[in-house]
C-alpha positions as CSV (number, residue, x, y, z in Angstrom):
1,M,96.0,68.1,111.2
2,A,96.2,71.9,110.7
3,S,95.6,74.1,113.7
4,A,92.7,76.7,113.5
5,L,95.2,79.4,112.8
6,D,96.8,77.5,109.9
7,R,93.6,76.0,108.5
8,P,92.9,78.9,106.0
9,S,96.3,78.4,104.3
10,T,95.8,74.6,104.0
11,E,92.3,75.1,102.7
12,L,93.6,77.5,100.1
13,I,96.3,75.2,99.0
14,R,93.8,72.5,98.1
15,I,91.7,75.0,96.0
16,L,94.8,76.3,94.3
17,A,95.8,72.7,93.4
18,Q,92.3,72.2,91.9
19,L,92.7,75.4,89.9
20,V,96.2,74.4,88.6
21,H,94.9,71.0,87.6
22,L,91.9,72.5,85.7
23,S,94.2,75.0,84.0
24,A,96.5,72.3,82.9
25,F,93.6,70.2,81.5
26,V,92.2,73.2,79.5
27,S,95.7,73.9,78.1
28,G,96.3,70.4,77.1
29,H,93.0,69.5,75.6
30,V,90.7,70.8,72.7
31,L,87.3,71.6,74.0
32,A,84.3,71.7,71.7
33,D,81.3,73.9,72.2
34,G,78.1,72.0,73.1
35,R,80.0,68.9,74.2
36,P,79.4,67.5,77.7
37,K,83.1,67.7,78.8
38,T,83.1,71.4,78.0
39,G,80.1,71.9,80.3
40,E,81.9,69.9,83.0
41,V,85.0,72.1,82.8
42,I,82.8,75.2,83.0
43,L,81.1,73.9,86.1
44,E,84.4,73.1,87.7
45,A,85.6,76.7,87.1
46,L,82.4,78.1,88.7
47,D,82.8,75.7,91.6
48,I,86.4,76.8,92.2
49,D,85.3,80.4,92.2
50,A,82.5,79.7,94.7
51,Q,85.1,77.9,96.9
52,L,87.4,80.9,96.7
53,D,84.6,83.3,97.5
54,A,83.6,81.2,100.5
55,W,87.2,81.1,101.7
56,E,87.4,84.9,101.6
57,Q,84.1,85.3,103.5
58,R,85.2,82.9,106.3
59,Q,88.3,84.8,107.3
60,E,88.4,86.4,110.7
61,G,90.7,87.1,113.6
62,I,94.3,87.1,112.5
63,W,93.3,86.7,108.9
64,L,91.4,90.0,108.6
65,V,92.9,92.6,106.4
66,M,92.8,96.4,107.2
67,E,93.1,98.9,104.4
68,E,94.5,102.3,105.3
69,Y,95.1,105.6,103.5
70,E,98.0,108.1,103.8
71,K,98.0,111.2,101.5
72,D,101.8,111.7,101.7
73,F,102.8,108.5,100.0
74,P,104.7,108.9,96.6
75,P,102.1,107.9,94.0
76,K,104.5,105.8,92.1
77,A,105.2,103.7,95.3
78,V,101.8,103.2,96.8
79,F,98.6,102.7,94.7
80,D,96.0,105.4,95.4
81,G,97.7,106.2,98.7
82,C,96.3,103.0,100.1
83,Y,98.0,100.1,101.8
84,H,97.1,96.9,103.7
85,V,97.8,96.0,107.3
86,Y,98.0,92.2,108.1
87,T,98.8,90.4,111.2
88,D,102.1,89.2,109.7
89,M,103.8,88.4,106.5
90,W,102.6,84.8,106.3
91,T,98.9,85.9,106.2
92,A,99.9,88.7,103.7
93,R,101.5,86.2,101.3
94,V,98.5,83.7,101.6
95,W,96.1,86.5,100.7
96,N,98.0,87.4,97.6
97,H,97.9,83.7,96.5
98,Y,94.1,83.9,96.9
99,R,94.1,87.1,94.8
100,W,95.9,85.8,91.8
101,A,93.8,82.6,91.8
102,R,90.5,84.5,92.1
103,T,91.5,86.8,89.2
104,M,92.6,83.9,87.0
105,V,89.6,81.7,87.5
106,N,87.2,84.5,86.7
107,E,89.2,85.3,83.6
108,M,88.8,81.6,82.7
109,I,85.0,81.8,83.3
110,L,84.7,84.8,81.0
111,E,86.9,83.2,78.3
112,F,84.5,80.1,78.4
113,V,81.5,82.4,77.9
114,E,83.2,84.0,74.8
115,C,84.6,80.8,73.3
116,Y,81.8,78.3,74.1
117,P,78.5,80.1,74.0
118,V,76.4,77.0,73.7
119,S,78.0,75.3,76.6
120,S,78.2,78.3,78.8
121,G,74.8,79.7,78.1
122,P,72.8,77.5,80.6
123,L,75.5,77.6,83.2
124,V,76.8,81.2,83.3
125,S,74.1,83.9,83.8
126,K,74.5,87.5,82.8
127,I,74.7,88.3,86.5
128,Q,77.5,85.8,86.9
129,E,79.4,87.5,84.0
130,W,78.9,90.9,85.7
131,R,80.1,89.4,89.0
132,S,83.2,87.9,87.4
133,R,84.1,91.2,85.7
134,G,83.7,93.1,89.1
135,C,85.6,90.5,90.9
136,I,88.6,90.8,88.6
137,V,88.7,94.6,89.0
138,R,88.3,94.4,92.8
139,V,90.9,91.7,93.4
140,A,93.4,93.2,90.9
141,R,93.2,96.5,92.9
142,D,93.8,94.5,96.1
143,I,97.0,93.1,94.6
144,L,98.3,96.5,93.7
145,V,97.3,97.9,97.1
146,S,99.1,95.0,98.8
147,I,102.5,95.7,97.1
148,P,104.1,98.0,99.7
149,T,103.8,95.2,102.3
150,H,106.0,93.0,100.2
151,Y,108.3,95.4,98.3
152,R,110.3,98.4,99.5
153,H,110.0,100.9,96.7
154,P,113.1,103.1,96.5
155,G,110.9,106.2,96.5
156,L,109.7,105.6,100.1
157,E,111.2,107.6,102.9
158,P,111.8,106.2,106.4
159,H,108.6,107.7,107.8
160,H,106.7,106.0,105.0
161,R,108.2,102.6,105.9
162,R,107.3,103.0,109.5
163,L,103.7,103.1,108.5
164,L,104.1,100.0,106.3
165,E,105.7,98.1,109.2
166,K,102.3,98.0,111.0
167,T,102.4,94.5,109.4
168,S,104.7,92.4,111.7
169,G,107.8,91.7,109.6
170,G,106.3,93.7,106.7
171,A,107.4,96.2,104.1
172,G,109.7,93.8,102.4
173,M,110.1,90.1,101.5
174,G,113.3,88.3,100.8
175,A,114.7,88.0,97.3
176,A,113.3,84.5,97.0
177,G,109.8,85.9,97.3
178,I,110.2,88.6,94.6
179,P,109.5,86.3,91.5
180,T,106.1,85.3,93.1
181,L,105.2,88.9,93.7
182,L,106.2,89.9,90.2
183,F,103.9,87.2,88.8
184,Q,101.0,88.5,91.0
185,I,101.6,92.1,89.7
186,K,101.6,90.8,86.1
187,V,98.2,89.0,86.8
188,A,96.8,92.3,88.1
189,G,98.3,94.4,85.3
190,C,97.2,92.1,82.5
191,A,93.7,91.2,83.8
192,P,90.8,92.1,81.5
193,Y,88.4,94.9,82.3
194,V,90.8,96.7,84.8
195,P,91.1,100.5,84.2
196,S,94.1,101.7,82.3
197,S,95.5,103.3,85.4
198,Y,95.9,99.9,87.0
199,R,97.9,98.7,84.0
200,M,100.1,101.8,84.0
201,W,100.8,101.6,87.7
202,A,101.6,97.9,87.6
203,K,103.9,98.4,84.6
204,G,105.7,101.2,86.5
205,I,106.3,99.0,89.6
206,L,107.7,96.2,87.3
207,E,110.0,98.6,85.5
208,T,111.2,99.9,88.9
209,V,112.0,96.4,90.1
210,W,113.9,95.7,86.9
211,A,115.9,98.9,87.2
212,N,116.7,98.4,90.9
213,T,117.3,94.6,91.0
214,G,118.1,93.5,87.5
215,I,115.6,90.7,87.8
216,T,114.8,89.9,84.2
217,Q,111.4,88.5,85.0
218,A,110.3,92.0,86.0
219,R,111.2,93.3,82.5
220,T,109.4,90.4,80.9
221,H,106.2,90.9,82.9
222,A,106.3,94.7,82.1
223,G,106.4,93.7,78.5
224,S,103.2,91.6,79.0
225,V,101.4,94.5,80.6
226,S,102.5,96.7,77.7
227,K,100.8,94.2,75.3
228,A,97.6,94.4,77.4
229,Q,97.8,98.2,77.1
230,E,98.1,97.8,73.3
231,R,95.0,95.5,73.2
232,D,93.1,98.1,75.1
233,S,94.0,100.9,72.6
234,Q,92.9,98.7,69.7
235,G,89.4,98.3,71.2
236,A,88.2,99.4,74.6
237,V,86.1,96.9,76.5
238,D,82.5,98.0,77.1
239,L,81.6,96.8,80.6
240,G,78.0,97.7,80.0
241,A,77.6,95.7,76.7
242,Y,74.4,93.9,77.1
243,P,71.9,93.3,74.3
244,D,69.1,95.1,76.0
245,E,68.1,96.6,79.4
246,E,66.2,93.4,80.4
247,T,69.5,91.3,80.5
248,K,71.6,94.1,82.1
249,P,72.0,93.3,85.9
250,Q,70.8,95.9,88.3
251,I,72.8,97.0,91.2
252,H,70.2,95.8,93.8
253,D,70.5,92.3,92.5
254,L,74.3,92.2,92.9
255,G,75.6,94.1,95.9
256,S,78.9,95.7,94.8
257,P,81.4,93.2,93.4
258,F,83.7,96.2,92.7
259,A,83.9,97.4,96.3
260,S,86.6,96.4,98.7
261,R,85.5,93.8,101.3
262,Y,88.1,94.9,103.8
263,H,87.7,97.2,106.7
264,V,88.6,100.6,105.3
265,Q,89.0,103.9,107.2
266,Q,85.8,105.8,107.4
267,Q,85.5,108.3,104.5
268,E,85.1,111.2,106.9
269,Q,88.4,110.4,108.5
270,R,90.3,110.9,105.2
271,E,91.4,114.4,104.1
272,H,90.5,113.7,100.5
273,K,87.7,111.9,98.7
274,L,88.9,108.7,96.8
275,P,88.2,108.7,93.1
276,Q,85.0,107.3,91.8
277,H,85.0,104.4,89.3
278,I,82.2,104.1,86.9
279,Y,81.2,100.6,85.8
280,M,78.1,99.3,84.1
281,G,76.5,102.7,84.4
282,V,76.6,102.5,88.1
283,E,78.8,104.8,90.3
284,M,80.5,103.1,93.1
285,P,83.3,104.1,95.4
286,G,86.8,103.2,94.3
287,G,87.9,102.2,97.8
């Protein structure tokens, strides 16, 4: 039986196994719009997302994440000057497994809405669509902000690394962990609805890893992000594309799915104002 400190990781493993099983089923079967099985698949994806959301909300104590800002970080090495502080590298790695899974299940939900409108109509509300989009953007950003904990960018100076070592054993994982991190960066960089700046930064990190380590997976994933950039250039996604004002969710109905849920330094403690992101016609802080 898992201890209280280990329970979050064991709980997450069970949810990830369910997601992998669902993804394999969808990949290996032809679903038809309006059929009962398609509705069951959509409901399972919604259930997995609800489980992941509940998992995130439950975390406390050693599992809490702190987001901090430092203006002097090289922009190519640290996303928006922000980085995470975890209790240790184990919790940091578990959080990133949560993040790629949360991103992918919400992508799946939105794909179901697009491909199976009859089946998804009664199951996925417009508010849920908006939440899924917002969740993808938020969690993709968290993956990018987390990277300095796991990878020592060559552009970091010793005084930068001392800050990142607030996470016990942090600021670098062993070579065996790099492929997993590269996959997570690819997930963030290729995710739908993320700003172009996210894709550009993720691609830059992947190209840096390729140049400094020769890991071919980094070059392959950078190519995947480039393809996502090409898709964006062929037709930008309108996050506010609703048929009429009555179906467009309002901010007071939703909270802020784009906003970080971590404890962030108070705005007045920072020497600059973080950039604002505009989504759905609603202005919300980028941090």
